[in-house]
C-alpha positions in Angstrom: 70.8 142.1 82.5 72.3 140.2 79.5 72.8 136.5 79.3 75.4 134.9 77.0 74.2 132.0 75.0 75.6 128.6 76.1 78.6 127.5 74.2 78.3 124.6 71.9 80.7 121.8 72.9 81.7 119.6 70.0 83.4 116.3 70.9 86.2 115.4 68.5 88.5 112.4 68.7 92.1 112.2 67.6 94.5 109.3 67.4 98.1 109.2 68.8 99.0 106.4 66.3 102.4 104.8 67.1 104.4 102.9 64.6 108.1 102.1 64.7 108.7 104.6 67.6 107.1 107.5 65.8 103.6 109.1 65.9 101.5 109.9 62.9 100.6 113.6 62.2 98.6 115.1 59.4 98.7 118.5 57.7 95.3 120.2 57.1 94.5 120.9 53.5 94.0 124.3 52.0 90.2 123.5 51.9 90.0 122.9 55.6 89.6 125.4 58.4 93.1 126.2 59.8 94.8 125.3 56.5 98.3 123.8 56.5 98.4 123.5 60.3 99.3 120.1 61.7 97.1 117.9 63.8 96.6 114.4 65.1 94.1 112.9 62.7 90.5 112.2 63.8 87.1 113.8 63.7 83.7 114.6 65.2 81.8 112.0 67.3 78.5 111.4 65.8 75.3 110.9 67.8 75.1 107.5 69.4 78.7 106.7 68.5 81.4 105.7 71.1 84.7 107.5 71.0 86.5 104.3 70.0 84.1 103.6 67.1 84.4 107.3 66.0 88.2 107.2 65.7 88.3 103.9 63.8 85.6 105.3 61.4 87.3 108.7 61.0 90.8 107.2 60.3 89.3 104.8 57.8 87.5 107.7 56.1 90.4 110.2 56.2 93.4 107.9 55.7 92.1 104.6 54.4 93.7 102.4 57.1 92.5 100.2 59.9 93.7 101.0 63.4 93.4 99.5 66.9 92.6 101.5 70.0 94.5 100.9 73.2 92.9 103.5 75.6 91.4 106.9 75.9 93.5 109.8 77.3 92.6 113.0 79.0 90.4 115.3 76.9 91.1 119.0 76.5 88.7 121.8 75.7 89.6 124.5 73.3 87.6 127.7 72.7 87.7 128.5 69.0 85.3 131.4 69.3 82.7 132.8 71.7 80.1 130.1 70.7 82.1 127.0 70.0 84.3 124.8 72.2 86.1 121.8 70.8 86.6 118.9 73.3 89.5 117.1 71.8 89.6 113.5 73.0 92.9 111.7 72.3 93.1 108.0 72.0 96.3 105.8 71.9 96.4 103.5 69.0 98.3 101.4 66.5 98.3 100.6 62.8 96.5 97.3 62.0 96.6 97.2 58.2 96.2 99.2 55.0 98.1 101.8 53.1 97.7 105.5 53.9 95.7 107.5 51.3 95.4 111.2 51.6 91.6 111.6 51.4 91.3 114.9 53.3 94.8 116.1 54.4 97.5 117.6 52.3 100.2 115.3 53.7 101.1 113.1 56.7 104.4 112.3 58.3 105.7 110.2 61.2 107.4 112.2 64.0 109.8 111.1 66.7 109.5 112.6 70.1 112.3 115.1 69.4 110.5 116.3 66.2 107.1 117.3 67.8 108.1 121.0 68.0 109.2 121.1 64.3 105.7 121.5 62.9 103.1 124.3 63.3 100.2 122.7 65.3 96.5 123.6 65.2 95.8 125.4 68.5 93.4 122.6 69.9 96.2 120.0 69.5 98.8 121.9 71.5 97.8 120.6 75.0 97.9 117.0 73.5 101.4 117.7 72.1 102.6 118.8 75.5 101.1 115.7 77.1 102.7 113.5 74.4 106.1 115.1 75.0 105.9 114.5 78.7 104.5 110.9 78.6 106.0 109.6 75.3 107.7 106.6 76.8 104.7 105.6 78.9 102.3 105.9 75.9 104.6 104.1 73.5 105.1 101.3 76.1 101.4 100.9 76.6 100.9 100.5 72.8 103.7 97.9 72.5 102.4 96.0 75.5 98.8 96.0 74.2 100.0 94.8 70.7 102.1 92.0 72.3 99.3 90.8 74.4 96.5 90.8 71.7 
């Protein structure tokens, strides 16, 4: 009888960052795994760190800007290989201050809802893209309402 080793689940946050009716997306650099594919920026949750603290830290480290978090959305698991699962945790957010600097990615752009299918996405991000397409107006409204009330 053979037993397969348990898969390693890695929690990774990403931000659906709304600004002027568009969402920020980043293209992975040539030095990264899955080079030149597009993703929602974010990174791994460190031990003892909340998802909200993680995404604020990651965006500061990767893009040099400050963001605010509105809420956590449904997470999706993606099998990258037989031993690693990425649990991608999207959070809704907004730009607080700062100027974007490309500290890890090759480029960033702002996409409208109708442009989401125009880039080649990293596989783990695809379920989030589908959710965003479906709930765009709801997500955008939540961000605007949060900003107006805080």
